N, C-alpha and C positions, 0 to 999 in steps of 0.2 A: 462618541466618537468614529471616523467614518472607516469604514470595513474595505480589508485592502482587497483591490479588485484580482479576481479567479485569475491565472494563468490562460493561455489560450486553449491548452489542451482541456485542465478542468471544466472552461467552460460547453466547450464542446461535449463534453461525457452530460455533464448537466443540460444544455437541450437536449441532445438523446432521450436522457430520460422524462424530460418534459414533453418528450412526442410520443414515446411510445407511453408513459402513463395517458396520453389525448388516445392512441389511438385506441388503448384498450379496453377504457372507455365507451367511444362510440362503436367497440365491436359488440361490447354487453349490450348496447342499447339495440342494435341492428337484430340480435340475437332474442334478444326479448321483441324485435317487430314480427321477427321468422315465424317464433311459437303460435306470440297471438291475434295475428294477422290484422295489426295495426301499433301503435303504442303498449311497450311493455306500460302493466300498472305501477302508477306514479313518473313515470318516465317523460320527460320532454320528447317531442317530434322532432325539434331542436338538433343537429348533429353537433357537439361541440367542435372548436376549431382549438388550433394553438392562441389566438389572441382571445377565445374566449375564455380558456382557462387559466389569466391572469385576472385580472383586476377588470377589465372594461364591463361593460353591460353586456348582457345574453339574452337574447333575443325569448322572444317568451312565446309559447309557444299557441296554435289558433286557438285549441279546446279549454284553455287556461285565459283568455280574454274573452269577459265578459259579451255573450252577446244582447244585442237591445231589441226587445219583442214588440211585435207589432203591439196596438193598442185590443183589448178583446172588441170578438164579433160581435153582432149585437142579439140576443136573445132569438127576436124579431127576425131574422135574416135566419136563422138557425133552425129555426121551427120552418120556416119556410122551404129552406133544402132537406128538411126531414118529411117533408110532404111531397116536393115533391117525387122522390124515390117511387121507383116504379111499384108495385105491389108490396110486401112486406106488412101486409095491415098491422099483424100483433103488433107484433115488431114494433110498429111505430106506436100503439097503444101504450104496451108497457115501456115505454122511452120518455111520451109525454104524464105515464102518472109519475115515473122516476124522479123527472126537472121538476111537476110541481112538490114532490116529496123535499127534495134537497131544496128550494125556495124555502120551506115551512121552517126547515131545519133551522136556514140559514136566519130564519125570522126571530125563531126561539134565541137564536145563540145574540142575537144584537137586541133580544128587551129581557136576556141575563134569566135565561128558563131554563131548566136541565132540558138536558139536550141528549135522547136516547142513542143508545147504538148502531150507529147506520153504517153500517158497512159495505162501500159502492164496489167492492171486487164484484166480478161478473162471468158466469160460465155461457157462454155462444156454442148454440149443436145445432148440428145441419150439416147438408151432402157439400160437397167445395161449389163455389160460385153462385152462391145468395145471398151472398153481403155483407157477411160478418167480418173482413176489413175495414167497410167502407161504415159500418154502421161505428166498429168501434176510433175508427179516426173523428166521427162524426161527433161521437160520446166528450175525445177529449177536447173537443171545441166548446160543446158546450161546459164543461167543470170549467174550461177556463172560464168563461163567460160570468162563469155564475158563484167565481169568485173560491172553488172548491182546490185547483189546480194553481201554481203559479204559472205553469210554461204553456200548456198544453200542448207536448209535440206527443205522437203516435212512435213507440215506437216496436217495430216488429222480431218479432224470432221464432227459432223452432229447437228443437233439441240439441241441433248440429250448431248453435251458438249460445249453448247453455253448457255443454259436457266437454269436455274434453278427457286423454285418454289416461294421464295417467292420475294416483291417489293424488287429493290436496289442490288438485287442477283446476276443481272442475268447480268450488267455492270461489277462486278466482276468477274465472269465467264468466259466470255467473253476476257474480260482483259487479266486472265491470258493466255488463250490460244493463243489471236496474239502476250505475250508477247517470249510464246516457238517458233512462227513461225517469228521471227522476224528475219532480212538476211538472209528469204527464200519465202518458197511460204505456204500460208495458203491455203488448197485444205476444201472445204467447201459441204459434199454432200446432196442431195438431201438440196437444200438453199431454196427451195421456201414452205419450213414447217413453215421457220422462221416465214410466215404473213398471214394475213387470217384468224388465227385464233379464234379474237372479243377483243373486249378491255379491256379486261384483263389478254387477255392474253401478258404474258410477253417478246415473241420477238421480236418485233418491240425495245424494249428494247437492245437488239442482233447486231439491222440491225445501229441502231443510234449507238454507240460503234464503232460498225466497222464501218461505213462510214466516224466517225473521225480517230479513227486512222490511215487509209488511206492515210485523208488528213493531218495529222502530220508527217507521216510513207512514203510517198509515194518514196523517196530515194532508202527505205531498205528493203519493204512489197509488195508484188504484193499477190493478192488475186485469187485464180478460186471459181465462185460456179458453180455448177453442179445439170444435176436433167434433165424429160422430158421435149423434146421440148415445148410442148404448155404451162405447168405448170412458166417451166422457162422463157419465153415472157411474161407473168404476173405477175411473181413476180418481173424482170426487171420494168415492167412499170408502176408497182403500185406503185413509189415511185421514183420522181425527182432525188435523190440521189443517188440513185443506179444504174439509166438510162444515169446518168451524166458523172459517172466513170466507168460504166463497157458498154462501144463501142466494143467488140470483141466479135461474137460468133463464136466458133468452132464447126461444126456438126457430128457427129460421126456417117456413116453410121451402116446398121443392116451389120453381116460378111455374105458373097453368102456361098453357100454349099462348091463349092471347097476351099474357104479360112480356113472354119470350120476342113476341112478335113488336111490341109496342117498343121493346129493346131495339131489337134489329130498325124497324124503321128511324128512332131516335137518334143510331148511325148514320143511317143516311141522310137524314136532314144534317148534320153534327159535319161533317164529309160530303155537303153539296150532292148528294145521289137523289137521283127523282127515282119510282118505280109506279108504275101500270099500279091499272085494276089486275091484271090478269099477273105481271111481276109480283103484287103482295099478297097473289094468291098462292103459287109457289112458292112464296117464302114458306108462307102456313102451313102447306102439306109436308116440303120440308121440315121445320118445327115439329108440328107432327110425326111422324115418319123417325127424327133421331131423337124426342124426349123421350129417354128407356131412362135403366138404373146409369148407365155411364156416359152421359152427357149431365157434359158439367152448369149446367143452367147458363149464368150469366157467361162464363167464361164459355161456356160452348158456341153461344150470339156471337160472342168477336170474333172466334176461331172460324164460321159458319161465314163472317160478313167477310173478314180475311180473303175465304176461298173464292168467293163468290166472283169478288178486286181482281181475282189471277183468274179468276176462268173469262172477268167482262177485259181485264187488260190482253187475253188469248185473241179473242173476238175483233177487236181493235185493234189490234198493235199490225197486221198486215194489212190494213185497209189503208185505202190513197184519201187524202180530204178531208179527217178528219175532223168535226162540227166540236163546239163546246155541247152542245145537246147532247150527241150521243156518246160525249167524256163522260155527263151527267146519268146518263140510262144504265140503268138498271134493267134486265131485260128474262123473262121466263127462262129464256135456256140456258142463264148461266148459272141455274140454282142445277140444271141437270147431275151436271160432274164436280159439286160444289164440295 
């Protein structure tokens, strides 16, 4: 039986109710995005329109679309990249041992032999700029190549990315970061800041959520926590759950002056800058002078390189007829005020 059509007044009221309903949904989504800094958990990024509120198809969020992954990289190429890093000799040795361990573990699985418990979660300790993030990113690619991880991406975060300001919200915020890292490596810098803030702090909620995810998703999630040696030691040993899951420690030594100089020269080569013997000596003297407790290793080299370029630009900008060779040349005086 056909429905009786609404009179114009009732039709207008119904249309207004539909519009109000749609606006309310959109406002709730925006509030979630404002709070979480992204789409609210479980909500699509797509704003609903009056048309999509009906029977028409709703646009799919980019986050829900299947991402086509590139093929895994070859282990030979990844090991060459590892060997090409400046310094880090102790770390390189440990990484090679870990690769061998994982390979044999995988062989035992393929031959139906018992597999000993193998925890691949790690603690990276050392000063800033010593290559911890670089090695974490490489490890994620290595584990994908070995078939341990399904995606091999690295998700970097810290306390601010995990801890919220209200009861119950930290677990949701941490879970969202974990979900993004699934299939890859979750790298938490300065992880010790999650504990020791007092009873009213929500860092412990983040730790509890993290530990549960590490247990529930042990086959497709690796967590690496990083920070200063002493502080990270205290952090891991402050919680039995952390202590049982993080039993691999990699220490990253500070770089020597010669290693820092090699990094500086590598930046010059990459940017097509030239160093005379005198300029190289000036670079070494400057690095020796600055290489102290406050010098941030690789980051310090990058900062010095950028300051040298500013000094070179100040020297060349007022000159007429600057040649290509002069644009490439870094001179000893460029280090004097850098």
